[in-house]
N, C-alpha and C positions, 0 to 999 in steps of 0.2 A: 672618562666621564663625558657625557653629552653636554654640549653647550646649550645656551638658552634658546637659540634659534632652532636647533634640532628638536628640542622638547616641544616648542610651540608648534612646529610642523607636525609632530606626532599627535599632539592633542587635537589639532585641526583634522587630521586624518581619521582619528578614532571617532570624533564627533560626526563626521560625514558617514562613517560606517554605521553608527548608531541610528541615524536618520533612515538609512536603507533598511536595516533589520527591523526597525519599528514599523516602517511602512509595509514590509513583507508580512509581518505578524498580523497587521490589521486586514490586509488583503486575504490572507489565509483564513482568518476568523469569519470574514464575510462569505467566502466560498464554502467553508465548513457548514454554515447554517443551511445553505442551499442543498448541499449534499445530504445532510441529515433529513431534510424534508423529503428528498427523493427516496431515501431508504424507508422512511415511515409510510410513504404512499404505496410502496409495493408489498409491504408486509401482509396486509389483509388478503391480498390475492394469492401470495405464495402459501400462506397458512391454509386457506380454503382449498387450494389445489392439492396440497400435501394430504389433508384430511380425506379428500375425495378418493385419492389414489389408495391410501391405506385402508379405507373402508371397502374398496372394490377388489383389491388384490386377493384377499383370502377366498373369494368366490371363484377365482380363476386359476387354472393350472399354469405353473410357471413356464411350461414349454410353449404356451400360446402367446406369451409376451416377448416381443422381439428384443427389447433392451434389458431383459433380466438374465440373459445368457450370453456367454462369450462366443464370438464367431470366428476367432482367430485360432489357428493351429499352433502358433508360436507364442512364447511367453514374452511379449513385447509391450512395453508401457508407453503411454503418451502422458507427459507431464506438462500441464498448463501452468505457467508462472505469470503472475500479474504484479508489475512494479509501477514505477512512475516514469514520466518523461523528463522530469527535472530533479535536480539534487537539492541540497540544503534542507534536508528533512531528517537529519539524525541517522539512525541505523535502519530506517524504513526499508531501503532497497537491499542492504547487506543481509538483513534477516531473511528475506525471501530466498536469496542465493544460498545461504547456509541451510535453510530448510530443504531446499531442492537437493543439495548434496547429501543430506541425510537419507534421502529416498534410495540411495545406492544405485545411481543411474548407471546402466550398462551401455555398452557401445551400440547395441541394437535398439535402444530406447530412443524415442523422439521427444523433442522439446518444442512446445508452442509458446513463444515469447510474446507477451503483451506489455509494452512499455519500453522506452528507449534504454533505460538503465540496465534492465535485465538482459536485453539484447547485447549490450556492450560486454556484460559479464560472460555470457555463454559464448560469445564470438571468440573469446580468448581460449576457450576450451575446445576439445575435440568432439563435442557432442553434435548430434544431427538436429539442426533447427529446421523444422518443417514449415514454419510460418512465423512472420514477424508483423505485429500490429502496433501501431503508434497512434493513429488518428482517433481510434475509438475512445481513448481516455480524454481527449479534448471535447468529444461530443458523445457522451454516454447515453445513447438512446436504445430503446428496446429493439429497434430495427437493426442498428449496427451490431448489437450484441447477438441477435438471432443469426446473422450471417456467419458469425464465428461458430456458434453452437451447431448450426446445421452442417457445416463442413466437418465438425468433429463427429457428430452422430453418423453421418454418411460413411466416414472412414472406419468407424467402429463396426458398423453393420457389414461393410465390405471385408472385414477381417484384418485390417491393417494393425489393430492393437487389441490386446487381450484385456487391457485395463486402462482407464483414463483417470488421472489424479489431478486435482485442482489445488494450487497453492496460492494463497493470498493473505493479506492483512485484514483481519476482521475488526471492525470498529467497536470499541467498548466505550471510551470517552475521549475527550480531546487530548488527554495525556497518556492514554493507554491503548495500544493496538496489539491484538493477539494474532500470531502467525498460525494459520489453519492449513491443514492438509486433508482434503476430503476426496474420497473415491466417488466419482459421479457416474461412472460406467464400468461394469454393468450395474444396474440399479439393484440395491439391496432392500428387502422388505423390512419394514419396521417391526421388530420382534415384539414390542409391547402391544401393538395392535393385532399381530398375527396370533398371539397366544389366546386371544378371546374367541378364536374360531370364526367360522363363516357367519356372515350376517344372516339372521333368520327372518328378516322382513321379506315379504313376498312382493318384490319389485318387478315391474315389467320394463325391460331395457330396450330402447330403440335409439340407435341400431344395437347390435349385439354387444355383450360385455367385452368381448375380445376387441372389437373395433373401438369401443370407448377407451379402454385402458391403453391401447396402442396409440391413441391420439393424445391422451392425457400425459403419458410418461415423457414423450419428447418435450412437451410444454414444461414439465418439471425441470428438465435439463436446461432449457432456454432460460427459465426463471432463475435457476441456481447460478448460472454463469453471470446473468445480468446483476443479481444480488451481490455476487462476489466483486464485480466491477465497481458497483456503487459503494460497497464497503471499503474497497481498496482506495478509491478516490477520497472518501471521507477520512480514512485513516491517514492518507498522505497530507491532507490539509491540517489535520490535528497534529501530526508529527512535525510539520513545518512550523506551525504556530508555536508549538512548545520549543522547538529548536531556536527559532528567532527570538523568542522571549528570553531564553537563557543567554543567547548571544548578545542581546541588548544589555542584560544585567552585567555580563562579563565586560562588555565595552565600557559601561558606566564605572565599574570598579577600576578598570585600567586607566580611564580618564581621570578619576579621582587620584590615583597613585601618581600619574604624570603631573597633575596640577600641583600636588603636594611637593613633588621633586622640583618642579619649576620654581615654586615660591621659595623653597629652601635655598636653591642656588641663587635666585635673585636677591634674597636677603643677605646671603653670604657675599655676593658681589658688591652690594651697597655698603656692607660693613667694611669690606676691604678698602673701598674708595674713601670712606670716612677716616679710616685709620691712616691712609696715605696722606689725606689732607691735613689731619692733625699732626702727623709726623713732619710734614713739610713746614707747617706753621711753627712747630717747636724748633725746627732747624733754623728758620729765619730769625727767631728770637735769640737763639744762642749766637748766631752770627752777628 
């Protein structure tokens, strides 16, 4: 059984841990609000871009669009995985790694790792990591994201990969994140819009429809990867906020249990001392 000094030390340690987890929860809550604002700001642009592409694609032959077709002669995938640079966020990073393994990665497939935690996971495996990105998560700007997407588009056009898959945590709310796996290249036409047939409006396009669609579709890939980064960062803060909230609650329960144990032992020690005093007094009387 632990003595009173050891229990006091454990109570002090748990109290210090509670202060840290509570502070981390508040920091994550503040960062989450900023990340949510960034996601909301890009949604109107990405939605309008998607509608423009879906309205224009039925009027163009698929052979005229560069990113609608595969340029590789081999069946080789590129899997882009987005995790976090820091831990203490529950199963956030583990879920990304599990989802990536479900893609049945072959030895010929390449991995594009964004985030320190997923880099550590795949470094232990025998997979081919073509690139490692860490700083983009600390400064998620459209310019930094575009440098990533441009290198991926260039490699796809050059025939390095037949398919590009993006795996990330999609933000739903502060307590819920959904692991998503999306094929971003080659681009697939929205079937709901394509069923309506070509647009019958007599538009005059300047420049040509082929030039317009071949400039819009890369923008769609840039936006899709940037949105995935923002979703992943918001999901990370939400997951960490939830994890720290639970950790604080567990620490409080542990502290309450230790306090109760401390009080019981202290009361037992006081009772024993009283009994010894009374027994000594009785012994003096008999003497």
